[in-house]
KOLTOR-311815 format. One line per 5 residues: number of its first residue (from 1); for each residue z, x, y of N, C-alpha, C, O. Coordinates in Angstrom, 1 decimal. Atoms other than C-alpha are relative to their C-alpha. Layout:
REM residues N
NUM) Z X Y Z X Y Z X Y Z X Y  ... $
This chain:
REM residues 245
1) -0.2 1.2 1.0 -30.9 13.5 24.5 0.6 -1.3 0.7 1.4 -1.3 1.6  -0.5 1.3 -0.5 -30.4 9.8 25.2 1.4 -0.3 -0.1 2.0 0.2 -1.1  -1.1 0.4 0.0 -27.0 8.5 26.0 0.2 -1.3 0.1 -0.6 -2.0 0.6  -0.3 1.4 0.2 -25.4 5.2 25.3 1.6 -0.3 0.9 2.6 0.2 0.5  -1.3 -0.1 -0.6 -22.6 4.3 27.9 0.8 1.3 0.0 2.0 1.3 -0.2 $
6) -0.7 -1.2 -0.1 -21.7 7.8 28.3 0.4 0.6 -1.4 1.1 1.6 -1.5  -0.3 -0.4 1.4 -21.4 8.2 24.5 -1.2 0.9 -0.6 -2.3 0.4 -0.8  1.1 -0.8 0.4 -23.4 11.2 23.4 -0.7 -0.7 -1.4 0.0 -1.4 -2.1  0.7 0.5 1.3 -26.2 10.3 20.5 0.8 0.3 -1.3 1.1 -0.5 -2.2  -0.4 -0.9 1.2 -24.6 12.9 18.1 1.4 -0.9 -0.3 1.8 -1.2 -1.5 $
11) -1.2 0.7 0.4 -21.2 10.9 18.4 -0.2 -1.3 -0.6 0.4 -1.7 -1.6  0.5 1.6 0.5 -22.8 7.4 18.0 -0.3 0.3 -1.6 0.1 -0.4 -2.5  0.3 0.0 1.5 -24.3 8.9 14.7 1.3 0.3 -1.0 1.3 -0.1 -2.2  -1.2 -0.5 0.8 -20.9 10.4 13.6 0.7 -1.6 -0.4 1.0 -2.0 -1.5  -0.8 1.6 0.2 -19.3 6.6 14.1 -0.9 -0.7 -1.0 -0.2 -1.6 -1.7 $
16) 0.8 0.8 0.6 -22.2 5.2 12.3 0.2 0.5 -1.6 0.3 -0.3 -2.5  -0.2 -0.7 1.6 -21.6 7.6 9.1 1.4 -0.3 -0.1 1.8 -0.6 -1.3  -1.5 0.4 0.4 -17.8 6.8 9.6 0.2 -1.5 -0.6 1.1 -1.8 -1.5  -0.3 1.4 0.4 -18.3 3.2 9.2 -1.0 -0.2 -1.5 -0.6 -1.0 -2.3  0.7 0.0 1.2 -20.8 3.6 6.4 1.0 0.5 -1.3 1.2 -0.2 -2.3 $
21) -1.0 -0.5 0.9 -18.2 5.7 4.5 1.0 -0.8 -0.3 1.4 -0.9 -1.5  -1.1 1.1 0.0 -15.6 3.1 5.2 -0.3 -1.0 -1.2 0.5 -1.3 -2.1  0.4 1.3 0.7 -17.5 0.3 3.6 -0.4 0.5 -1.5 -0.2 -0.3 -2.4  0.3 -0.6 1.2 -18.7 2.6 0.7 1.3 0.1 -0.8 1.2 -0.1 -2.0  -1.2 -0.2 0.6 -15.1 3.1 -0.2 0.7 -1.3 -0.3 1.3 -1.6 -1.3 $
26) -0.4 1.2 0.2 -14.2 -0.4 0.6 -0.4 -0.8 -1.0 0.3 -1.6 -1.6  0.7 0.8 1.2 -16.5 -1.9 -1.8 0.3 0.6 -1.5 0.4 -0.1 -2.5  -0.6 -0.5 1.3 -15.4 0.4 -4.5 1.4 -0.5 -0.5 1.7 -0.8 -1.6  -1.3 0.5 0.2 -11.8 -0.8 -4.0 -0.2 -1.5 0.0 0.7 -2.2 -0.5  -0.1 1.4 0.2 -12.9 -4.3 -3.8 -0.3 -0.3 -1.3 0.3 -1.2 -1.9 $
31) 0.5 0.2 1.3 -14.8 -4.1 -7.0 1.2 0.4 -0.9 1.4 -0.5 -1.7  -1.3 -0.4 0.7 -11.6 -2.5 -8.7 1.0 -1.3 0.1 1.7 -1.7 -0.9  -0.8 1.2 -0.4 -9.7 -5.5 -7.1 -0.4 -1.2 -0.7 0.4 -1.9 -1.4  0.6 1.0 0.6 -12.0 -8.1 -8.3 0.0 -0.1 -1.4 0.2 -1.2 -2.0  -0.2 -0.3 1.3 -11.9 -6.9 -11.6 1.3 0.2 -0.6 1.4 0.6 -1.8 $
36) -1.1 -0.2 0.4 -8.3 -6.8 -11.7 0.5 1.2 -0.5 1.6 1.2 -1.1  -0.2 -1.2 0.5 -8.2 -3.2 -12.6 1.4 0.8 0.4 1.9 1.7 -0.3  -1.0 -0.4 -0.7 -5.3 -2.5 -10.2 1.5 -0.9 -0.2 2.6 -0.6 0.3  -0.7 1.1 0.1 -3.5 -5.6 -11.3 0.6 -0.7 1.2 1.8 -1.0 1.2  -0.3 0.5 -1.1 -3.3 -7.0 -8.0 0.6 -1.7 -0.4 1.5 -2.1 0.4 $
41) -0.2 1.1 0.2 -2.9 -10.6 -9.4 1.5 -0.3 -0.5 2.3 -1.2 -0.1  -1.3 0.2 0.4 0.1 -10.0 -11.3 1.1 0.3 0.9 2.1 -0.4 1.0  -1.0 -0.5 -1.0 1.9 -7.9 -8.6 0.2 -1.1 1.0 1.3 -1.6 1.0  -0.2 1.0 -1.1 1.4 -10.4 -5.8 0.3 -1.4 -0.6 0.5 -2.2 0.3  -0.5 1.1 0.6 2.3 -13.3 -7.9 1.5 0.3 -0.1 2.3 -0.5 0.5 $
46) -1.0 -0.5 -0.1 5.4 -11.4 -8.5 0.7 0.0 1.3 1.7 -0.6 1.4  -0.4 -0.1 -1.4 6.0 -10.9 -4.9 0.2 -1.2 0.7 1.0 -1.4 1.6  -0.2 1.2 -0.3 5.5 -14.4 -4.3 1.2 -0.6 -0.5 1.9 -1.2 0.3  -1.1 0.4 0.7 8.2 -15.2 -6.7 1.2 0.4 0.7 2.0 -0.5 1.1  -1.1 -0.6 -0.7 10.5 -12.7 -5.1 0.3 -0.4 1.3 1.4 -0.2 1.8 $
51) -0.3 0.4 -1.4 10.0 -14.0 -1.6 0.7 -1.3 -0.1 1.6 -1.4 0.6  -0.4 1.0 0.4 10.8 -17.4 -2.9 1.6 -0.1 -0.3 2.5 -0.8 0.2  -1.3 0.1 0.3 13.9 -16.6 -4.7 1.0 0.9 0.6 2.2 0.6 0.4  -1.0 -0.9 -0.8 15.6 -13.8 -2.6 0.0 -0.2 1.5 0.9 0.2 2.1  0.1 -0.3 -1.6 14.5 -14.4 1.0 -0.1 -1.9 0.1 -1.2 -2.4 0.5 $
56) -0.1 1.4 -0.4 15.3 -18.4 1.3 0.0 -0.3 1.6 -0.3 -1.4 2.1  -0.4 0.0 -1.2 16.3 -17.6 4.9 -1.4 0.6 0.7 -2.2 1.2 0.1  1.2 -0.5 -0.8 13.6 -16.8 7.8 0.1 1.4 -0.2 1.2 2.0 -0.1  0.1 -1.7 0.0 12.6 -13.2 7.2 -1.3 0.6 0.7 -2.4 0.0 0.8  1.0 -0.6 -0.4 10.5 -10.7 8.7 -0.6 1.2 -1.0 0.0 1.9 -1.8 $
61) 0.8 -0.8 1.1 8.0 -8.6 6.8 -1.0 1.2 0.7 -1.9 0.9 1.5  0.8 -1.0 -0.7 6.6 -5.0 7.8 -1.1 0.4 -1.1 -0.7 1.0 -2.2  1.0 -0.2 1.1 3.5 -4.5 5.8 -0.8 1.2 0.3 -1.6 1.1 1.3  0.3 -1.4 -0.1 2.4 -0.8 5.7 -1.3 0.3 -0.9 -1.3 0.3 -2.1  1.3 -0.2 0.5 -1.2 -0.1 5.1 -0.5 -1.3 -0.5 -0.9 -1.5 -1.7 $
66) 0.3 1.2 0.4 -1.8 -3.7 5.2 -1.4 -0.4 -0.4 -1.6 -1.3 -1.2  1.6 0.3 0.4 -5.8 -3.7 4.9 -0.4 -1.3 0.4 -0.2 -1.5 1.6  0.5 1.2 -0.6 -7.2 -7.1 5.3 1.1 -1.1 -0.2 1.0 -2.3 0.2  -1.2 1.0 0.4 -3.7 -8.8 4.1 -0.4 -1.1 -0.7 0.3 -2.1 -0.5  0.3 1.3 0.7 -5.6 -11.3 1.9 0.8 -0.2 -0.9 1.2 -1.3 -1.0 $
71) -1.0 0.1 1.1 -3.3 -10.8 -1.0 1.2 -0.4 0.4 1.8 -1.3 -0.3  -1.3 0.3 -0.6 -0.2 -11.0 1.0 0.2 -1.0 0.6 1.3 -1.5 0.4  0.1 1.2 -0.4 -1.1 -13.9 2.9 0.0 -1.1 -1.0 0.4 -2.2 -0.6  -0.4 0.8 1.0 -1.2 -15.6 -0.4 1.3 0.0 -0.5 1.8 -1.1 -0.9  -1.4 -0.1 0.7 1.9 -14.4 -1.6 1.2 -0.4 1.1 2.3 -0.5 0.7 $
76) -1.1 0.4 -1.1 3.8 -15.5 1.7 -0.4 -1.5 0.3 0.3 -2.0 1.1  0.2 1.4 -0.2 2.3 -19.2 1.6 1.3 -0.7 -0.6 1.7 -0.4 -1.8  -1.1 0.8 0.7 5.3 -21.6 1.2 1.5 0.8 0.0 2.5 0.4 -0.6  -1.2 -0.8 0.0 7.8 -19.0 1.8 0.6 0.0 1.5 -0.1 -0.5 2.5  -0.7 0.2 -1.5 10.3 -18.6 5.0 -0.1 0.9 0.8 0.7 1.3 1.6 $
81) 0.6 -1.1 -1.1 8.2 -15.9 6.6 0.2 -0.6 1.5 -0.1 -1.7 1.7  -0.1 0.3 -1.5 8.9 -15.9 10.4 -0.8 1.0 0.9 -1.4 0.6 1.9  0.8 -0.9 -0.5 7.3 -12.8 11.4 -0.6 1.1 -0.6 0.1 1.9 -1.3  0.8 -0.9 1.0 4.7 -10.5 10.1 -0.6 1.1 0.8 -1.3 0.7 1.8  0.4 -1.2 -0.8 3.9 -7.0 11.4 -1.0 0.7 -1.0 -0.4 1.0 -2.1 $
86) 0.7 -0.6 1.0 0.9 -5.4 9.5 -0.6 1.4 0.9 -1.1 1.2 2.0  0.3 -0.8 -0.6 0.1 -1.9 10.2 -1.1 1.0 -0.9 -1.1 1.3 -2.1  1.1 -0.5 1.0 -3.1 0.1 9.2 -0.8 0.7 1.0 -0.8 0.5 2.2  0.9 -1.0 -1.1 -5.6 3.0 10.5 -1.4 -0.7 0.2 -2.1 -0.5 1.2  1.4 0.6 -0.1 -8.7 1.0 9.8 -0.2 -1.3 0.9 0.2 -2.4 0.6 $
91) 0.1 1.2 -0.8 -9.7 -1.1 12.5 -0.9 -1.3 -0.4 -0.9 -2.4 0.2  0.8 1.0 0.6 -12.2 -3.1 10.4 0.7 -0.8 -0.8 0.6 -2.0 -0.7  -0.9 0.5 0.6 -9.6 -3.8 8.0 1.0 -1.0 0.7 1.3 -2.1 0.3  -0.9 0.9 -0.6 -7.3 -5.2 10.6 -0.6 -1.1 0.6 0.0 -2.2 0.7  0.7 1.4 -0.6 -10.1 -7.5 12.2 -0.2 -1.0 -1.1 -0.4 -2.2 -0.7 $
96) -0.1 0.9 1.2 -10.3 -9.1 8.6 1.4 -0.5 -0.1 1.6 -1.6 -0.4  -1.5 0.8 0.2 -6.6 -9.5 8.4 0.5 -0.8 1.1 1.4 -1.7 1.0  -0.6 1.2 -0.9 -6.2 -11.1 11.8 -0.8 -1.6 -0.6 -0.1 -2.7 -0.5  0.6 1.4 0.4 -8.8 -14.0 10.4 1.1 -0.5 -1.2 1.7 -1.5 -1.1  -1.0 0.3 1.1 -6.6 -13.9 7.1 1.3 -0.7 0.6 1.6 -1.8 0.2 $
101) -1.4 0.5 -0.4 -3.2 -14.4 9.0 -0.1 -1.2 0.7 0.9 -1.9 0.8  0.1 1.2 -0.8 -4.6 -17.2 11.3 0.7 -1.2 -0.5 1.3 -2.0 0.2  -0.6 1.1 0.5 -3.5 -19.7 9.0 1.3 0.0 -0.7 1.5 -1.0 -1.4  -1.1 -0.2 0.3 -0.2 -18.4 8.0 1.0 -0.9 0.6 1.8 -1.5 -0.1  -0.8 0.7 -0.7 1.7 -20.2 10.7 1.3 0.6 0.3 2.3 0.1 0.6 $
106) -1.4 -1.1 -0.8 4.2 -17.4 11.8 -0.6 0.8 0.9 -1.8 1.0 0.8  0.1 -1.1 -0.6 4.3 -15.0 14.3 -0.6 1.2 -0.6 0.0 1.7 -1.5  0.7 -1.0 0.9 1.9 -12.1 13.4 -0.3 1.1 1.2 -0.5 0.7 2.4  0.5 -1.3 -0.8 1.1 -8.5 15.0 -0.7 0.8 -0.9 -0.3 0.9 -2.0  0.6 -1.2 0.6 -1.3 -5.9 13.9 -0.2 1.2 0.8 -0.7 1.2 1.9 $
111) 0.0 -1.4 -0.8 -1.2 -2.3 14.9 -0.8 0.9 -0.8 -0.7 1.1 -2.0  0.9 -1.0 0.4 -3.8 0.2 14.4 0.7 1.4 0.4 0.4 2.0 1.5  -0.8 -1.1 -0.1 -1.4 3.3 13.8 0.1 0.5 -1.5 -0.4 -0.1 -2.4  -0.6 -0.6 1.0 -0.2 5.6 11.2 1.2 -0.5 -0.6 2.2 -0.5 0.1  -1.2 0.8 0.4 2.2 3.8 9.0 1.2 0.9 -0.1 2.3 0.3 0.1 $
116) -0.9 -0.9 0.1 4.3 6.9 8.6 0.7 0.4 1.3 1.9 0.5 1.3  -0.6 -0.2 -1.4 4.7 7.6 12.2 0.6 -1.4 0.4 1.6 -1.2 1.0  -0.6 1.2 -0.4 5.5 4.0 12.8 1.6 -0.1 -0.6 2.6 -0.4 0.0  -1.3 0.2 0.8 8.3 4.0 10.2 0.9 1.1 0.7 2.0 0.8 1.3  -0.8 -1.0 -0.3 9.6 7.3 11.2 0.4 0.1 1.7 1.2 0.9 2.2 $
121) -0.3 0.1 -1.5 9.8 6.4 15.1 1.0 -1.1 0.1 1.6 -1.3 1.1  -1.4 1.0 0.1 12.4 3.7 14.0 0.3 -0.9 1.1 1.4 -1.3 1.3  -0.1 1.0 -1.4 11.6 1.4 17.1 -0.1 -1.4 -0.5 0.1 -2.3 0.4  0.3 1.2 0.6 11.0 -1.6 14.9 1.1 -0.4 -1.3 1.6 0.4 -2.1  -1.0 0.5 1.0 13.3 -3.8 12.6 -0.7 -1.0 -0.9 -1.6 -1.7 -0.5 $
126) 0.7 0.9 0.8 12.4 -5.7 9.6 0.9 -0.6 -1.3 1.6 0.2 -2.0  -0.7 0.2 1.3 14.0 -7.7 6.7 -0.6 0.6 -1.4 0.2 1.0 -2.3  0.8 -0.7 1.1 11.4 -6.4 4.2 -1.2 0.8 0.6 -2.0 0.4 1.5  1.1 -0.8 -0.1 9.1 -3.5 4.1 -0.9 0.0 -1.4 -0.4 0.1 -2.5  0.8 -0.1 1.2 6.1 -3.6 1.9 -1.1 1.1 0.1 -1.5 1.3 1.2 $
131) 1.0 -1.0 0.1 3.4 -0.9 0.9 -0.3 0.1 -1.3 0.5 0.3 -2.2  0.7 -0.1 1.5 1.1 -0.9 -1.9 -1.0 1.3 -0.1 -1.7 1.7 0.8  0.7 -1.4 0.1 -0.7 2.4 -3.2 -0.1 0.7 1.0 -1.3 1.0 1.3  0.0 -1.1 -0.9 0.2 4.6 -0.4 1.0 0.7 0.2 0.8 1.6 1.0  -1.2 -0.7 0.0 3.5 5.9 -0.8 -0.3 1.6 -0.7 0.0 2.7 -0.3 $
136) 0.4 -1.3 1.0 2.1 8.5 -3.6 -0.8 1.1 0.6 -1.0 2.1 0.0  1.0 -1.1 -0.5 -0.2 10.3 -1.0 0.9 0.9 0.8 0.4 1.9 1.2  -0.6 -0.8 -0.7 2.7 11.8 0.9 0.9 1.1 -0.8 1.6 0.7 -1.8  -0.7 -1.0 0.8 4.3 15.3 -0.2 1.5 -0.5 -0.1 1.9 -1.3 0.7  -1.4 0.4 0.2 8.1 15.0 -1.6 0.8 0.2 1.4 1.4 -0.8 1.8 $
141) -0.8 0.2 -1.2 9.6 16.1 1.6 -0.1 -1.1 1.1 0.8 -1.6 1.8  0.4 1.2 -0.9 7.8 13.4 3.6 0.4 -1.4 -0.7 0.8 -2.4 -0.1  -0.5 1.2 0.9 8.7 10.9 0.9 1.5 -0.3 0.3 1.9 -1.4 0.4  -1.5 0.0 -0.5 12.4 11.8 1.7 0.1 -0.6 1.2 0.9 -1.5 1.4  -0.3 0.3 -1.2 12.1 11.4 5.1 -0.7 -1.4 0.3 -0.1 -2.1 1.1 $
146) 0.3 1.6 -0.3 10.1 8.1 5.0 1.2 -1.1 -0.5 1.6 -2.0 0.2  -1.2 0.8 0.7 12.8 6.6 2.7 1.3 -0.1 1.0 1.7 -1.2 1.3  -0.7 -0.1 -0.8 15.4 7.8 5.0 -0.4 -0.9 1.3 0.4 -1.8 1.6  0.1 0.6 -1.0 13.7 6.2 8.1 -0.3 -1.6 -0.3 0.1 -2.5 0.5  -0.1 1.3 0.4 12.8 3.1 6.1 1.3 -0.8 -0.2 1.5 -2.0 0.0 $
151) -1.4 0.6 -0.1 16.5 2.4 5.5 0.5 -0.1 1.4 1.0 -1.1 1.7  -0.4 0.3 -1.4 17.2 2.8 9.2 -0.8 -1.4 0.6 -0.4 -2.0 1.6  0.5 1.3 -0.6 14.7 -0.2 9.8 0.5 -1.1 -0.7 0.5 -2.2 -0.1  -0.3 1.2 0.7 16.1 -2.5 7.2 1.7 -0.3 0.1 2.5 0.5 0.3  -1.5 0.4 -0.3 19.5 -4.3 7.5 0.6 0.0 -1.2 -0.1 0.1 -2.1 $
156) -0.5 -0.2 1.3 22.0 -4.2 4.8 -0.2 -1.2 -0.7 0.0 -2.3 -0.1  0.6 0.9 0.8 20.8 -6.2 1.9 -1.6 -0.3 0.2 -2.2 -1.1 -0.5  1.6 0.1 -0.2 17.0 -5.9 3.1 -0.7 0.7 -1.4 0.0 1.1 -2.4  0.6 -0.4 0.9 14.5 -4.6 0.8 -1.4 1.0 0.3 -2.2 0.6 1.2  1.1 -0.7 -0.1 11.8 -2.0 0.6 -0.8 -0.1 -1.2 -0.3 0.5 -2.2 $
161) 0.9 0.5 1.1 9.0 -3.2 -1.9 -1.0 1.0 0.0 -1.5 1.3 1.0  1.3 -0.8 -0.1 6.3 -0.9 -3.1 -0.6 -0.1 -1.5 0.1 0.0 -2.5  0.8 -0.5 1.2 3.6 -0.7 -5.7 -0.9 1.3 -0.2 -1.9 1.6 0.6  0.4 -1.4 -0.1 2.7 2.8 -6.8 -0.4 0.4 -1.4 0.1 -0.2 -2.4  0.1 -0.6 1.2 1.3 4.9 -9.4 1.3 0.9 -0.6 2.1 1.2 0.4 $
166) -1.0 -0.4 0.2 4.1 6.6 -11.4 -0.2 0.9 -1.3 -1.0 0.6 -2.2  0.2 -0.7 1.2 4.6 9.4 -13.9 1.1 -0.6 -1.1 2.1 -1.2 -0.8  -1.0 0.2 1.0 6.2 8.8 -17.2 1.2 1.1 0.1 1.2 2.2 0.6  -1.3 -1.0 0.1 9.6 10.5 -17.8 -0.2 1.1 -0.6 0.5 2.1 -0.3  0.5 -1.3 0.7 8.0 13.0 -20.0 -1.1 0.7 0.6 -1.7 1.6 0.0 $
171) 1.4 -0.3 -0.4 5.1 13.6 -17.9 0.0 0.8 1.4 0.8 0.5 2.4  0.1 -0.5 -1.5 4.0 15.9 -15.1 -1.3 -0.5 0.4 -2.0 -1.2 -0.3  1.3 0.6 -0.5 1.0 15.4 -12.7 -1.1 0.1 -0.5 -2.0 -0.7 -0.4  1.5 -0.3 0.7 -1.7 17.1 -14.6 -0.3 -0.9 -1.1 -1.3 -1.5 -1.3  0.0 0.9 1.0 -0.7 15.1 -17.5 -0.3 -1.4 0.4 -0.9 -2.2 -0.4 $
176) 0.2 1.3 -0.4 -0.8 11.9 -15.4 -1.3 -0.2 0.1 -1.9 -1.1 -0.4  1.4 0.1 -0.3 -4.2 12.8 -14.1 -0.8 -0.1 -1.3 -1.7 -1.0 -1.4  0.7 0.2 1.2 -5.4 13.2 -17.4 -0.1 -1.2 -0.7 -1.1 -1.7 -1.1  -0.1 1.4 0.8 -4.1 10.0 -19.1 -0.5 -1.3 0.9 -1.0 -2.3 0.3  0.6 1.2 -0.7 -5.0 7.7 -16.1 -1.3 0.3 0.3 -2.0 -0.7 0.5 $
181) 1.4 0.0 -0.1 -8.4 9.2 -15.7 -0.6 -0.6 -1.3 -1.5 -1.4 -1.2  0.6 0.4 1.3 -9.2 8.5 -19.5 0.2 -1.5 -0.1 -0.6 -2.2 -0.6  0.0 1.4 -0.1 -7.9 5.0 -19.0 -1.0 -0.7 0.9 -1.5 -1.8 0.5  1.0 0.3 -0.9 -10.2 4.6 -16.1 -1.5 -0.1 -1.0 -2.3 -1.0 -1.1  1.7 0.1 0.7 -13.3 5.7 -18.4 0.1 -0.9 -1.1 -1.0 -1.6 -1.2 $
186) 0.2 0.9 0.6 -12.2 3.5 -21.1 -0.1 -1.5 0.3 -0.7 -2.2 -0.4  -0.4 1.2 0.0 -11.3 0.3 -19.5 -0.6 -0.6 1.2 -0.6 -1.8 1.3  0.5 0.4 -1.3 -13.0 0.1 -15.9 -1.6 -0.1 -0.2 -2.4 0.5 0.4  1.4 0.1 0.3 -16.3 -1.0 -17.3 -0.9 -0.5 1.1 -2.1 -0.2 1.0  1.0 0.5 -1.2 -17.8 -2.5 -14.2 -0.3 1.0 1.1 -1.2 0.9 1.9 $
191) 0.3 -1.4 -0.9 -17.6 0.9 -12.3 -1.1 0.6 -0.6 -1.1 0.8 -1.8  1.1 -1.1 0.6 -20.8 3.1 -12.6 0.8 1.3 0.0 2.0 1.5 0.3  -0.6 -1.4 0.4 -20.1 6.8 -13.5 0.2 0.5 1.4 1.2 1.1 1.6  -0.2 -0.6 -1.4 -20.6 7.7 -9.8 1.2 -0.5 0.6 1.9 0.2 1.2  -1.3 0.6 -0.6 -17.9 5.4 -8.7 1.5 0.4 -0.6 2.5 0.6 0.0 $
196) -1.3 -0.5 0.6 -15.4 6.5 -11.2 0.1 1.5 0.5 1.1 1.9 1.0  0.0 -1.5 -0.7 -16.3 10.2 -10.2 0.5 0.1 1.3 1.3 1.0 1.5  -0.5 0.1 -1.2 -15.5 9.4 -6.7 1.4 -0.4 0.1 2.2 0.1 0.9  -1.4 0.4 0.1 -12.4 7.6 -7.5 1.1 1.2 -0.5 2.1 1.6 -0.1  -0.7 -1.3 0.8 -11.4 10.5 -9.8 0.3 1.0 1.0 1.4 1.5 1.1 $
201) -0.1 -0.9 -1.1 -12.0 12.9 -7.0 1.1 -0.2 0.9 1.9 0.7 1.2  -0.9 0.4 -1.0 -9.8 11.1 -4.5 1.3 0.1 -0.5 2.1 0.7 0.2  -1.2 0.0 0.5 -7.0 10.7 -7.0 0.6 1.5 -0.4 1.7 1.8 -0.2  -0.5 -1.5 0.3 -7.0 14.5 -8.1 0.4 0.7 1.1 1.4 1.5 1.0  -0.3 -0.7 -1.1 -7.0 15.6 -4.7 1.4 -0.6 0.9 2.2 0.2 1.5 $
206) -1.0 0.6 -1.1 -4.6 13.1 -2.7 1.2 -0.8 -0.8 2.1 -1.4 -0.2  -1.3 0.8 1.0 -2.1 11.5 -5.7 0.8 0.9 -0.3 0.5 1.9 -1.0  -1.2 -1.0 0.4 1.2 13.0 -6.0 1.0 -1.1 -0.3 2.0 -1.2 0.5  -0.9 1.0 0.6 3.1 10.2 -8.1 1.4 0.6 -0.6 1.4 1.7 -1.2  -1.3 -0.5 0.7 6.8 10.5 -9.1 0.5 -0.8 -1.2 -0.2 -1.8 -1.5 $
211) -0.5 0.6 0.9 8.8 9.6 -12.0 0.9 -1.3 0.6 1.3 -1.1 1.7  -0.9 1.0 -0.4 10.9 6.2 -11.5 1.4 0.5 0.4 1.9 0.4 1.5  -1.2 -0.7 -0.4 14.1 8.1 -11.8 0.0 1.1 1.0 1.1 1.3 1.5  0.1 -0.8 -1.3 13.0 10.6 -9.3 0.1 -0.9 1.2 1.0 -0.7 2.0  0.1 1.0 -1.3 12.3 7.8 -6.8 1.4 -0.5 0.1 2.0 -0.5 1.2 $
216) -1.4 0.6 -0.1 15.7 6.3 -7.6 1.0 0.8 0.6 1.8 0.5 1.4  -0.9 -0.9 -0.5 17.5 9.3 -7.1 -0.3 0.6 1.8 0.6 1.0 2.5  0.4 -0.2 -1.4 15.6 10.1 -3.7 0.4 -1.2 0.8 0.9 -1.0 1.9  -0.3 1.2 -0.8 16.3 6.5 -2.5 1.5 -0.1 0.1 2.0 -0.6 1.1  -1.5 0.1 -0.2 20.1 6.7 -3.3 0.4 1.1 0.9 1.4 1.0 1.5 $
221) -0.4 -1.2 -0.8 20.2 10.0 -1.5 -0.2 -0.3 1.3 0.5 0.3 2.1  0.5 0.6 -1.2 18.6 8.2 1.5 0.8 -1.4 0.6 0.6 -2.0 1.6  -0.9 1.0 -0.4 21.2 5.4 1.7 -0.4 -1.4 -0.7 0.3 -2.4 -0.5  0.0 1.2 0.7 19.6 2.7 -0.7 1.1 -0.2 -1.2 1.6 0.8 -1.7  -0.8 -0.2 1.0 21.9 1.4 -3.3 -0.5 -0.2 -1.4 0.2 -0.5 -2.3 $
226) 0.4 0.2 1.4 19.4 1.2 -6.2 -1.6 -0.3 0.0 -2.2 -0.6 0.9  1.5 0.5 0.2 16.0 0.6 -7.4 -0.2 -0.8 -1.4 0.3 -0.6 -2.5  0.2 1.0 1.4 14.7 -2.2 -9.8 -1.4 0.1 0.0 -2.1 0.2 1.0  1.5 -0.1 0.5 11.4 -1.9 -11.8 -0.4 -1.5 0.0 0.2 -2.2 -0.8  0.2 1.5 0.4 9.9 -5.5 -11.4 -1.3 -0.2 -0.7 -1.5 -1.3 -1.2 $
231) 1.1 0.2 0.7 6.6 -4.9 -12.9 -0.8 1.4 -0.5 -1.2 2.2 0.3  0.9 -1.2 0.5 4.8 -2.2 -15.1 -1.2 -0.5 -0.6 -1.1 -1.5 -1.4  1.1 0.4 0.4 1.4 -2.6 -15.9 -0.1 0.4 -1.6 0.7 1.2 -2.0  0.1 -0.4 1.2 0.3 -2.4 -19.6 0.0 1.4 -0.4 0.8 1.8 -1.2  0.0 -1.3 0.3 -0.5 1.1 -19.8 1.0 1.0 1.1 0.8 2.2 1.2 $
236) -1.0 -0.8 -0.4 2.4 2.2 -17.7 -0.5 1.1 1.3 0.1 2.1 1.7  0.5 -0.9 -1.0 0.2 3.7 -14.8 0.9 -0.3 1.5 1.4 0.6 2.2  -0.4 0.6 -1.1 1.4 1.5 -12.0 1.7 -0.8 -0.2 2.1 -1.2 -1.3  -1.3 0.8 0.1 4.9 -0.1 -11.2 0.2 -0.5 1.6 -0.1 0.1 2.6  -0.4 0.9 -1.1 6.2 -2.7 -8.7 1.5 0.4 -0.3 2.1 0.2 -1.3 $
241) -1.6 -0.4 0.1 9.6 -1.3 -7.5 0.6 -0.9 1.3 -0.2 -1.4 2.2  -0.8 0.5 -1.0 12.3 -2.9 -5.2 1.3 1.0 0.0 2.0 1.3 -0.9  -1.1 -0.7 -0.4 14.7 -0.6 -3.4 0.8 -0.9 0.9 0.3 -1.4 1.9  -0.9 0.9 -0.7 17.7 -2.6 -2.0 0.7 1.0 1.0 1.0 2.2 0.7  -0.8 -0.5 -1.1 19.3 -1.6 1.3 1.6 -0.2 -0.1 2.3 0.2 0.7 $
């Protein structure tokens, strides 16, 4: 079999398949974002207001699972941001993030790493940690470990901000999956049946949301002073939350 620069053809084919799978998932995600099914507009508008009202002094931001950083760059415009560190496993997303961050006018760095390992290593400091639609993938013991490690990264008075799916206070995971699945079927009209099925499969297999009260208790146990819900979407599937160190 022919080889290219020492790379077996079968491995080259695998890489092509990985790229195609990534862009298929990316297109589905962008379609949901463009139709505002995940309420990105409302969430990032509130983040912008938060940065302006709570962080008048120069601050550093650790963006976990940063993707292309497009919405975050908009939220940081006109703020006192002085240093940005983005972490993501997707090289292609980081390449897009580099372009988006070029006009931000502050020191920035992008790292192709697992966000959980970066936080648990404890080798960096930041005034604010942001993560969107990522934390709920962790099993509960890892959620607690993450919160403990995040508290160690933040100074007193720092903030962990996250946007996540949540369970209602009288709801379990199975009920959440049924409820959120029905909402997607009823309201995500721009998505095809195949796209909705793929999204549903991912959520059913990988999403482990918590109640806000559970997250607040976990955060206090790991050294945070409390949790404030900054935004709930109309269907109460997602919440923007602030954990104060």
